[in-house]
A tleap script that builds the chain and sets N, CA, C and O, in Angstrom:
source leaprc.protein.ff14SB
mol = sequence {
  NMET THR THR GLU GLN GLN PRO SER LYS LYS
  SER SER THR GLY LEU ASP GLU ASN LEU ALA
  GLY LEU LEU THR TYR VAL LEU GLY TRP VAL
  THR GLY ILE ILE PHE LEU VAL ILE GLU LYS
  ASP SER LYS PHE VAL LYS PHE HIE ALA TRP
  GLN SER ILE ILE VAL SER GLY GLY LEU MET
  VAL LEU SER ILE VAL LEU GLY PHE ILE PRO
  VAL ILE ARG TRP PHE SER GLY ILE LEU SER
  LEU VAL GLY LEU VAL LEU TRP ILE LEU LEU
  MET TYR LYS ALA PHE GLN GLY GLU MET TYR
  LYS LEU PRO MET VAL GLY ASP LEU ALA GLU
  LYS GLN VAL ASN CLYS
}
set mol.1.N position { -55.663 8.370 154.527 }
set mol.1.CA position { -57.098 8.263 154.577 }
set mol.1.C position { -57.647 8.483 153.169 }
set mol.1.O position { -57.374 9.496 152.525 }
set mol.2.N position { -58.405 7.533 152.725 }
set mol.2.CA position { -58.911 7.563 151.369 }
set mol.2.C position { -60.429 7.688 151.392 }
set mol.2.O position { -61.102 7.153 152.273 }
set mol.3.N position { -60.948 8.405 150.406 }
set mol.3.CA position { -62.403 8.520 150.320 }
set mol.3.C position { -62.859 8.111 148.933 }
set mol.3.O position { -62.146 8.277 147.944 }
set mol.4.N position { -64.054 7.578 148.889 }
set mol.4.CA position { -64.673 7.201 147.637 }
set mol.4.C position { -66.163 7.449 147.787 }
set mol.4.O position { -66.824 6.770 148.572 }
set mol.5.N position { -66.706 8.412 147.045 }
set mol.5.CA position { -68.117 8.795 147.145 }
set mol.5.C position { -68.998 7.718 146.531 }
set mol.5.O position { -68.733 7.249 145.424 }
set mol.6.N position { -70.040 7.329 147.245 }
set mol.6.CA position { -70.989 6.329 146.778 }
set mol.6.C position { -72.353 6.981 146.590 }
set mol.6.O position { -72.780 7.757 147.444 }
set mol.7.N position { -73.049 6.686 145.491 }
set mol.7.CA position { -74.415 7.191 145.373 }
set mol.7.C position { -75.298 6.467 146.385 }
set mol.7.O position { -75.147 5.263 146.589 }
set mol.8.N position { -76.226 7.198 147.024 }
set mol.8.CA position { -77.062 6.598 148.061 }
set mol.8.C position { -78.143 5.720 147.434 }
set mol.8.O position { -78.835 6.122 146.498 }
set mol.9.N position { -78.264 4.518 147.975 }
set mol.9.CA position { -79.321 3.602 147.564 }
set mol.9.C position { -79.748 2.808 148.779 }
set mol.9.O position { -79.137 2.927 149.840 }
set mol.10.N position { -80.764 2.018 148.646 }
set mol.10.CA position { -81.285 1.232 149.774 }
set mol.10.C position { -80.390 0.020 150.029 }
set mol.10.O position { -79.876 -0.611 149.106 }
set mol.11.N position { -80.224 -0.278 151.317 }
set mol.11.CA position { -79.513 -1.505 151.689 }
set mol.11.C position { -80.563 -2.582 151.937 }
set mol.11.O position { -81.762 -2.307 151.910 }
set mol.12.N position { -80.111 -3.799 152.177 }
set mol.12.CA position { -81.072 -4.887 152.425 }
set mol.12.C position { -81.801 -4.722 153.759 }
set mol.12.O position { -82.751 -5.451 154.044 }
set mol.13.N position { -81.350 -3.750 154.587 }
set mol.13.CA position { -82.030 -3.471 155.849 }
set mol.13.C position { -83.281 -2.621 155.638 }
set mol.13.O position { -84.100 -2.471 156.545 }
set mol.14.N position { -83.421 -2.065 154.430 }
set mol.14.CA position { -84.534 -1.163 154.142 }
set mol.14.C position { -84.175 0.295 154.357 }
set mol.14.O position { -84.938 1.186 153.984 }
set mol.15.N position { -83.024 0.543 154.953 }
set mol.15.CA position { -82.542 1.913 155.165 }
set mol.15.C position { -81.697 2.350 153.982 }
set mol.15.O position { -81.158 1.518 153.252 }
set mol.16.N position { -81.582 3.659 153.796 }
set mol.16.CA position { -80.620 4.160 152.819 }
set mol.16.C position { -79.235 3.725 153.272 }
set mol.16.O position { -78.959 3.670 154.470 }
set mol.17.N position { -78.363 3.413 152.315 }
set mol.17.CA position { -77.022 2.943 152.663 }
set mol.17.C position { -76.270 3.933 153.547 }
set mol.17.O position { -75.569 3.536 154.478 }
set mol.18.N position { -76.421 5.236 153.247 }
set mol.18.CA position { -75.662 6.221 154.033 }
set mol.18.C position { -76.136 6.252 155.491 }
set mol.18.O position { -75.319 6.416 156.397 }
set mol.19.N position { -77.420 6.100 155.722 }
set mol.19.CA position { -77.940 6.076 157.088 }
set mol.19.C position { -77.506 4.795 157.802 }
set mol.19.O position { -77.098 4.836 158.963 }
set mol.20.N position { -77.594 3.674 157.118 }
set mol.20.CA position { -77.153 2.407 157.705 }
set mol.20.C position { -75.658 2.459 158.008 }
set mol.20.O position { -75.216 1.957 159.041 }
set mol.21.N position { -74.879 3.065 157.109 }
set mol.21.CA position { -73.442 3.227 157.336 }
set mol.21.C position { -73.162 4.043 158.581 }
set mol.21.O position { -72.288 3.692 159.374 }
set mol.22.N position { -73.896 5.127 158.757 }
set mol.22.CA position { -73.749 5.953 159.964 }
set mol.22.C position { -74.098 5.148 161.210 }
set mol.22.O position { -73.386 5.206 162.212 }
set mol.23.N position { -75.184 4.405 161.146 }
set mol.23.CA position { -75.647 3.657 162.317 }
set mol.23.C position { -74.681 2.554 162.748 }
set mol.23.O position { -74.720 2.122 163.900 }
set mol.24.N position { -73.814 2.090 161.842 }
set mol.24.CA position { -72.842 1.062 162.229 }
set mol.24.C position { -71.871 1.587 163.273 }
set mol.24.O position { -71.268 0.800 164.004 }
set mol.25.N position { -71.710 2.904 163.358 }
set mol.25.CA position { -70.765 3.505 164.299 }
set mol.25.C position { -71.404 3.947 165.616 }
set mol.25.O position { -70.687 4.195 166.586 }
set mol.26.N position { -72.719 4.050 165.674 }
set mol.26.CA position { -73.394 4.664 166.817 }
set mol.26.C position { -72.999 4.049 168.163 }
set mol.26.O position { -72.669 4.786 169.092 }
set mol.27.N position { -73.024 2.746 168.290 }
set mol.27.CA position { -72.638 2.085 169.542 }
set mol.27.C position { -71.347 1.281 169.368 }
set mol.27.O position { -71.136 0.267 170.033 }
set mol.28.N position { -70.497 1.750 168.470 }
set mol.28.CA position { -69.195 1.114 168.264 }
set mol.28.C position { -69.306 -0.288 167.714 }
set mol.28.O position { -70.081 -0.548 166.794 }
set mol.29.N position { -68.517 -1.200 168.289 }
set mol.29.CA position { -68.459 -2.567 167.770 }
set mol.29.C position { -69.798 -3.287 167.879 }
set mol.29.O position { -70.057 -4.217 167.115 }
set mol.30.N position { -70.653 -2.875 168.812 }
set mol.30.CA position { -71.959 -3.530 168.988 }
set mol.30.C position { -72.830 -3.328 167.749 }
set mol.30.O position { -73.343 -4.296 167.188 }
set mol.31.N position { -73.001 -2.079 167.321 }
set mol.31.CA position { -73.811 -1.824 166.127 }
set mol.31.C position { -73.090 -2.303 164.871 }
set mol.31.O position { -73.728 -2.661 163.881 }
set mol.32.N position { -71.758 -2.308 164.913 }
set mol.32.CA position { -71.006 -2.868 163.789 }
set mol.32.C position { -71.365 -4.330 163.573 }
set mol.32.O position { -71.630 -4.750 162.447 }
set mol.33.N position { -71.375 -5.099 164.647 }
set mol.33.CA position { -71.713 -6.525 164.557 }
set mol.33.C position { -73.166 -6.711 164.137 }
set mol.33.O position { -73.472 -7.570 163.310 }
set mol.34.N position { -74.061 -5.905 164.706 }
set mol.34.CA position { -75.488 -6.018 164.345 }
set mol.34.C position { -75.677 -5.815 162.849 }
set mol.34.O position { -76.352 -6.608 162.192 }
set mol.35.N position { -75.086 -4.758 162.310 }
set mol.35.CA position { -75.262 -4.494 160.875 }
set mol.35.C position { -74.517 -5.505 160.020 }
set mol.35.O position { -74.947 -5.794 158.903 }
set mol.36.N position { -73.433 -6.039 160.505 }
set mol.36.CA position { -72.719 -7.077 159.763 }
set mol.36.C position { -73.590 -8.321 159.634 }
set mol.36.O position { -73.573 -8.994 158.604 }
set mol.37.N position { -74.346 -8.621 160.680 }
set mol.37.CA position { -75.218 -9.794 160.672 }
set mol.37.C position { -76.464 -9.568 159.822 }
set mol.37.O position { -76.865 -10.460 159.075 }
set mol.38.N position { -77.090 -8.381 159.920 }
set mol.38.CA position { -78.369 -8.182 159.222 }
set mol.38.C position { -78.226 -7.702 157.777 }
set mol.38.O position { -79.156 -7.868 156.988 }
set mol.39.N position { -77.100 -7.118 157.417 }
set mol.39.CA position { -76.921 -6.632 156.044 }
set mol.39.C position { -76.531 -7.792 155.133 }
set mol.39.O position { -75.571 -8.513 155.406 }
set mol.40.N position { -77.276 -7.960 154.063 }
set mol.40.CA position { -77.040 -9.081 153.149 }
set mol.40.C position { -76.302 -8.669 151.874 }
set mol.40.O position { -75.515 -9.457 151.348 }
set mol.41.N position { -76.532 -7.463 151.366 }
set mol.41.CA position { -76.037 -7.106 150.038 }
set mol.41.C position { -75.020 -5.972 149.996 }
set mol.41.O position { -74.030 -6.069 149.270 }
set mol.42.N position { -75.232 -4.929 150.735 }
set mol.42.CA position { -74.467 -3.691 150.582 }
set mol.42.C position { -73.026 -3.796 151.085 }
set mol.42.O position { -72.778 -3.954 152.280 }
set mol.43.N position { -72.092 -3.704 150.150 }
set mol.43.CA position { -70.676 -3.693 150.531 }
set mol.43.C position { -70.334 -2.404 151.274 }
set mol.43.O position { -69.431 -2.386 152.111 }
set mol.44.N position { -71.052 -1.336 150.969 }
set mol.44.CA position { -70.843 -0.054 151.646 }
set mol.44.C position { -71.137 -0.195 153.140 }
set mol.44.O position { -70.330 0.211 153.976 }
set mol.45.N position { -72.278 -0.764 153.468 }
set mol.45.CA position { -72.674 -0.935 154.870 }
set mol.45.C position { -71.756 -1.946 155.557 }
set mol.45.O position { -71.341 -1.729 156.695 }
set mol.46.N position { -71.442 -3.032 154.885 }
set mol.46.CA position { -70.549 -4.034 155.468 }
set mol.46.C position { -69.159 -3.453 155.725 }
set mol.46.O position { -68.539 -3.758 156.743 }
set mol.47.N position { -68.666 -2.617 154.807 }
set mol.47.CA position { -67.361 -1.979 155.003 }
set mol.47.C position { -67.372 -1.130 156.273 }
set mol.47.O position { -66.472 -1.234 157.106 }
set mol.48.N position { -68.405 -0.285 156.414 }
set mol.48.CA position { -68.471 0.577 157.592 }
set mol.48.C position { -68.684 -0.235 158.871 }
set mol.48.O position { -68.185 0.139 159.933 }
set mol.49.N position { -69.420 -1.342 158.777 }
set mol.49.CA position { -69.597 -2.203 159.945 }
set mol.49.C position { -68.254 -2.789 160.375 }
set mol.49.O position { -67.923 -2.777 161.561 }
set mol.50.N position { -67.484 -3.299 159.421 }
set mol.50.CA position { -66.164 -3.852 159.752 }
set mol.50.C position { -65.236 -2.779 160.307 }
set mol.50.O position { -64.522 -3.010 161.283 }
set mol.51.N position { -65.248 -1.609 159.683 }
set mol.51.CA position { -64.376 -0.544 160.158 }
set mol.51.C position { -64.773 -0.115 161.572 }
set mol.51.O position { -63.907 0.176 162.397 }
set mol.52.N position { -66.059 -0.076 161.852 }
set mol.52.CA position { -66.543 0.253 163.190 }
set mol.52.C position { -66.074 -0.773 164.217 }
set mol.52.O position { -65.617 -0.409 165.300 }
set mol.53.N position { -66.187 -2.040 163.878 }
set mol.53.CA position { -65.773 -3.113 164.786 }
set mol.53.C position { -64.278 -3.016 165.082 }
set mol.53.O position { -63.858 -3.096 166.236 }
set mol.54.N position { -63.485 -2.843 164.034 }
set mol.54.CA position { -62.032 -2.814 164.195 }
set mol.54.C position { -61.586 -1.583 164.982 }
set mol.54.O position { -60.778 -1.697 165.904 }
set mol.55.N position { -62.105 -0.413 164.626 }
set mol.55.CA position { -61.685 0.823 165.295 }
set mol.55.C position { -62.141 0.846 166.750 }
set mol.55.O position { -61.328 1.053 167.651 }
set mol.56.N position { -63.428 0.638 166.986 }
set mol.56.CA position { -63.929 0.740 168.364 }
set mol.56.C position { -63.401 -0.400 169.233 }
set mol.56.O position { -63.086 -0.192 170.405 }
set mol.57.N position { -63.303 -1.600 168.665 }
set mol.57.CA position { -62.746 -2.716 169.420 }
set mol.57.C position { -61.281 -2.487 169.761 }
set mol.57.O position { -60.845 -2.761 170.879 }
set mol.58.N position { -60.526 -1.983 168.792 }
set mol.58.CA position { -59.114 -1.697 169.023 }
set mol.58.C position { -58.903 -0.613 170.067 }
set mol.58.O position { -58.035 -0.736 170.931 }
set mol.59.N position { -59.701 0.453 169.985 }
set mol.59.CA position { -59.602 1.532 170.977 }
set mol.59.C position { -59.976 1.041 172.369 }
set mol.59.O position { -59.363 1.446 173.356 }
set mol.60.N position { -60.979 0.174 172.453 }
set mol.60.CA position { -61.397 -0.350 173.743 }
set mol.60.C position { -60.292 -1.215 174.367 }
set mol.60.O position { -59.982 -1.074 175.551 }
set mol.61.N position { -59.709 -2.094 173.576 }
set mol.61.CA position { -58.628 -2.955 174.073 }
set mol.61.C position { -57.429 -2.112 174.493 }
set mol.61.O position { -56.845 -2.343 175.551 }
set mol.62.N position { -57.065 -1.143 173.671 }
set mol.62.CA position { -55.932 -0.270 173.988 }
set mol.62.C position { -56.177 0.513 175.270 }
set mol.62.O position { -55.266 0.681 176.081 }
set mol.63.N position { -57.388 0.986 175.453 }
set mol.63.CA position { -57.742 1.734 176.658 }
set mol.63.C position { -57.638 0.855 177.908 }
set mol.63.O position { -57.152 1.300 178.947 }
set mol.64.N position { -58.092 -0.382 177.799 }
set mol.64.CA position { -58.009 -1.315 178.934 }
set mol.64.C position { -56.550 -1.601 179.276 }
set mol.64.O position { -56.169 -1.589 180.446 }
set mol.65.N position { -55.743 -1.856 178.265 }
set mol.65.CA position { -54.321 -2.140 178.485 }
set mol.65.C position { -53.630 -0.942 179.133 }
set mol.65.O position { -52.860 -1.101 180.081 }
set mol.66.N position { -53.906 0.261 178.617 }
set mol.66.CA position { -53.290 1.458 179.189 }
set mol.66.C position { -53.726 1.691 180.626 }
set mol.66.O position { -52.970 2.250 181.420 }
set mol.67.N position { -54.932 1.271 180.969 }
set mol.67.CA position { -55.435 1.419 182.328 }
set mol.67.C position { -54.661 0.604 183.351 }
set mol.67.O position { -54.668 0.928 184.539 }
set mol.68.N position { -53.999 -0.445 182.904 }
set mol.68.CA position { -53.217 -1.298 183.798 }
set mol.68.C position { -51.774 -0.835 183.981 }
set mol.68.O position { -51.051 -1.362 184.826 }
set mol.69.N position { -51.356 0.151 183.188 }
set mol.69.CA position { -49.970 0.629 183.258 }
set mol.69.C position { -49.972 2.003 183.915 }
set mol.69.O position { -50.259 3.003 183.258 }
set mol.70.N position { -49.654 2.060 185.212 }
set mol.70.CA position { -49.768 3.314 185.965 }
set mol.70.C position { -48.985 4.493 185.375 }
set mol.70.O position { -49.455 5.629 185.430 }
set mol.71.N position { -47.834 4.245 184.829 }
set mol.71.CA position { -46.988 5.330 184.326 }
set mol.71.C position { -47.639 6.069 183.159 }
set mol.71.O position { -47.460 7.279 183.021 }
set mol.72.N position { -48.391 5.360 182.319 }
set mol.72.CA position { -49.001 6.002 181.148 }
set mol.72.C position { -50.529 5.963 181.176 }
set mol.72.O position { -51.172 6.106 180.136 }
set mol.73.N position { -51.107 5.772 182.349 }
set mol.73.CA position { -52.569 5.728 182.478 }
set mol.73.C position { -53.213 7.025 181.986 }
set mol.73.O position { -54.327 6.998 181.461 }
set mol.74.N position { -52.534 8.151 182.146 }
set mol.74.CA position { -53.055 9.452 181.706 }
set mol.74.C position { -53.300 9.483 180.201 }
set mol.74.O position { -54.119 10.263 179.714 }
set mol.75.N position { -52.590 8.634 179.472 }
set mol.75.CA position { -52.723 8.605 178.015 }
set mol.75.C position { -54.101 8.135 177.574 }
set mol.75.O position { -54.534 8.435 176.461 }
set mol.76.N position { -54.796 7.398 178.443 }
set mol.76.CA position { -56.130 6.912 178.078 }
set mol.76.C position { -57.118 8.070 177.898 }
set mol.76.O position { -58.085 7.938 177.147 }
set mol.77.N position { -56.887 9.208 178.579 }
set mol.77.CA position { -57.722 10.393 178.372 }
set mol.77.C position { -57.553 10.954 176.976 }
set mol.77.O position { -58.526 11.352 176.336 }
set mol.78.N position { -56.327 10.987 176.508 }
set mol.78.CA position { -56.050 11.441 175.142 }
set mol.78.C position { -56.659 10.467 174.145 }
set mol.78.O position { -57.226 10.872 173.130 }
set mol.79.N position { -56.537 9.184 174.445 }
set mol.79.CA position { -57.113 8.152 173.582 }
set mol.79.C position { -58.631 8.308 173.480 }
set mol.79.O position { -59.206 8.109 172.410 }
set mol.80.N position { -59.272 8.661 174.581 }
set mol.80.CA position { -60.723 8.886 174.568 }
set mol.80.C position { -61.094 10.045 173.660 }
set mol.80.O position { -62.079 9.971 172.925 }
set mol.81.N position { -60.313 11.109 173.707 }
set mol.81.CA position { -60.559 12.270 172.848 }
set mol.81.C position { -60.371 11.897 171.374 }
set mol.81.O position { -61.177 12.281 170.526 }
set mol.82.N position { -59.318 11.158 171.078 }
set mol.82.CA position { -59.079 10.698 169.708 }
set mol.82.C position { -60.233 9.815 169.249 }
set mol.82.O position { -60.694 9.930 168.113 }
set mol.83.N position { -60.696 8.936 170.131 }
set mol.83.CA position { -61.835 8.068 169.810 }
set mol.83.C position { -63.096 8.853 169.510 }
set mol.83.O position { -63.835 8.514 168.586 }
set mol.84.N position { -63.348 9.899 170.281 }
set mol.84.CA position { -64.523 10.745 170.057 }
set mol.84.C position { -64.454 11.434 168.699 }
set mol.84.O position { -65.437 11.464 167.958 }
set mol.85.N position { -63.293 11.984 168.381 }
set mol.85.CA position { -63.117 12.666 167.097 }
set mol.85.C position { -63.293 11.679 165.943 }
set mol.85.O position { -63.974 11.986 164.965 }
set mol.86.N position { -62.685 10.497 166.053 }
set mol.86.CA position { -62.833 9.472 165.011 }
set mol.86.C position { -64.288 9.045 164.861 }
set mol.86.O position { -64.777 8.885 163.743 }
set mol.87.N position { -64.974 8.861 165.973 }
set mol.87.CA position { -66.374 8.441 165.963 }
set mol.87.C position { -67.233 9.437 165.176 }
set mol.87.O position { -68.021 9.046 164.315 }
set mol.88.N position { -67.070 10.716 165.484 }
set mol.88.CA position { -67.840 11.759 164.789 }
set mol.88.C position { -67.468 11.812 163.312 }
set mol.88.O position { -68.346 11.875 162.452 }
set mol.89.N position { -66.166 11.787 163.014 }
set mol.89.CA position { -65.698 11.852 161.628 }
set mol.89.C position { -66.227 10.683 160.810 }
set mol.89.O position { -66.720 10.880 159.700 }
set mol.90.N position { -66.132 9.476 161.340 }
set mol.90.CA position { -66.565 8.298 160.587 }
set mol.90.C position { -68.075 8.272 160.370 }
set mol.90.O position { -68.540 7.861 159.306 }
set mol.91.N position { -68.844 8.706 161.365 }
set mol.91.CA position { -70.296 8.789 161.169 }
set mol.91.C position { -70.637 9.821 160.101 }
set mol.91.O position { -71.493 9.582 159.249 }
set mol.92.N position { -69.968 10.967 160.148 }
set mol.92.CA position { -70.206 12.024 159.162 }
set mol.92.C position { -69.877 11.540 157.750 }
set mol.92.O position { -70.661 11.733 156.821 }
set mol.93.N position { -68.717 10.913 157.599 }
set mol.93.CA position { -68.289 10.445 156.273 }
set mol.93.C position { -69.230 9.366 155.743 }
set mol.93.O position { -69.553 9.361 154.555 }
set mol.94.N position { -69.669 8.460 156.602 }
set mol.94.CA position { -70.609 7.422 156.169 }
set mol.94.C position { -71.928 8.053 155.737 }
set mol.94.O position { -72.505 7.651 154.726 }
set mol.95.N position { -72.409 9.035 156.492 }
set mol.95.CA position { -73.669 9.688 156.153 }
set mol.95.C position { -73.555 10.474 154.839 }
set mol.95.O position { -74.545 10.642 154.127 }
set mol.96.N position { -72.368 10.944 154.528 }
set mol.96.CA position { -72.130 11.637 153.259 }
set mol.96.C position { -72.038 10.659 152.092 }
set mol.96.O position { -71.936 11.077 150.939 }
set mol.97.N position { -72.072 9.371 152.382 }
set mol.97.CA position { -72.014 8.357 151.340 }
set mol.97.C position { -70.594 8.022 150.914 }
set mol.97.O position { -70.383 7.466 149.836 }
set mol.98.N position { -69.622 8.353 151.749 }
set mol.98.CA position { -68.222 8.108 151.407 }
set mol.98.C position { -67.739 6.788 151.991 }
set mol.98.O position { -68.052 6.440 153.130 }
set mol.99.N position { -66.985 6.075 151.203 }
set mol.99.CA position { -66.321 4.857 151.660 }
set mol.99.C position { -64.974 5.322 152.212 }
set mol.99.O position { -63.927 5.094 151.605 }
set mol.100.N position { -65.021 5.971 153.363 }
set mol.100.CA position { -63.860 6.615 153.963 }
set mol.100.C position { -63.012 5.589 154.685 }
set mol.100.O position { -63.444 4.985 155.666 }
set mol.101.N position { -61.794 5.397 154.187 }
set mol.101.CA position { -60.920 4.364 154.740 }
set mol.101.C position { -59.831 4.992 155.604 }
set mol.101.O position { -59.055 5.828 155.139 }
set mol.102.N position { -59.786 4.580 156.856 }
set mol.102.CA position { -58.677 4.971 157.723 }
set mol.102.C position { -57.448 4.166 157.312 }
set mol.102.O position { -57.582 3.052 156.806 }
set mol.103.N position { -56.248 4.718 157.524 }
set mol.103.CA position { -55.042 3.954 157.184 }
set mol.103.C position { -55.030 2.611 157.919 }
set mol.103.O position { -55.392 2.543 159.093 }
set mol.104.N position { -54.629 1.586 157.256 }
set mol.104.CA position { -54.521 0.206 157.735 }
set mol.104.C position { -55.880 -0.395 158.099 }
set mol.104.O position { -56.226 -1.469 157.608 }
set mol.105.N position { -56.642 0.273 158.940 }
set mol.105.CA position { -57.944 -0.242 159.374 }
set mol.105.C position { -58.897 -0.358 158.186 }
set mol.105.O position { -59.600 -1.359 158.048 }
set mol.106.N position { -58.923 0.654 157.337 }
set mol.106.CA position { -59.799 0.645 156.166 }
set mol.106.C position { -59.459 -0.485 155.211 }
set mol.106.O position { -60.347 -1.130 154.656 }
set mol.107.N position { -58.163 -0.720 155.024 }
set mol.107.CA position { -57.745 -1.828 154.144 }
set mol.107.C position { -58.155 -3.165 154.731 }
set mol.107.O position { -58.605 -4.055 154.008 }
set mol.108.N position { -57.999 -3.309 156.042 }
set mol.108.CA position { -58.405 -4.536 156.720 }
set mol.108.C position { -59.912 -4.758 156.582 }
set mol.108.O position { -60.357 -5.872 156.305 }
set mol.109.N position { -60.692 -3.696 156.775 }
set mol.109.CA position { -62.150 -3.789 156.631 }
set mol.109.C position { -62.534 -4.160 155.208 }
set mol.109.O position { -63.424 -4.981 154.988 }
set mol.110.N position { -61.849 -3.542 154.237 }
set mol.110.CA position { -62.141 -3.824 152.842 }
set mol.110.C position { -61.836 -5.286 152.493 }
set mol.110.O position { -62.583 -5.910 151.739 }
set mol.111.N position { -60.751 -5.830 153.035 }
set mol.111.CA position { -60.419 -7.242 152.802 }
set mol.111.C position { -61.507 -8.152 153.364 }
set mol.111.O position { -61.860 -9.154 152.742 }
set mol.112.N position { -62.040 -7.807 154.541 }
set mol.112.CA position { -63.095 -8.623 155.145 }
set mol.112.C position { -64.367 -8.598 154.303 }
set mol.112.O position { -65.047 -9.615 154.169 }
set mol.113.N position { -64.684 -7.446 153.741 }
set mol.113.CA position { -65.889 -7.328 152.913 }
set mol.113.C position { -65.736 -8.129 151.639 }
set mol.113.O position { -66.701 -8.728 151.165 }
set mol.114.N position { -64.547 -8.150 151.080 }
set mol.114.CA position { -64.332 -8.819 149.785 }
set mol.114.C position { -64.061 -10.315 149.911 }
set mol.114.O position { -63.809 -10.972 148.900 }
set mol.115.N position { -64.105 -10.869 151.112 }
set mol.115.CA position { -63.908 -12.326 151.295 }
set mol.115.C position { -65.061 -13.096 150.704 }
set mol.115.O position { -65.075 -14.326 150.759 }
savepdb mol mol.pdb
quit
């Protein structure tokens, strides 16, 4: 997990970048997509939007798949707890102005922003 502190400035949404970054995580992939569509300039906000989409979308798909496998269905409860912790951590880091990259997911998000 890598961090890179960003000075707070306004995004094209009119919000401070750190607040917009936090909001990309609030409703998971839904707010990630919304901010990806409305943000025009800020790579910081776009990075957090992509990371939100990838993390929350991946957790949702994994949870659905685990729900169909009776032997390991109990694991979805642990996955929910991990998702909650990640959700809080990522919102906190975004609000602190950090370009906080989760392993693999952060690199994938960064590649999408730099396309």
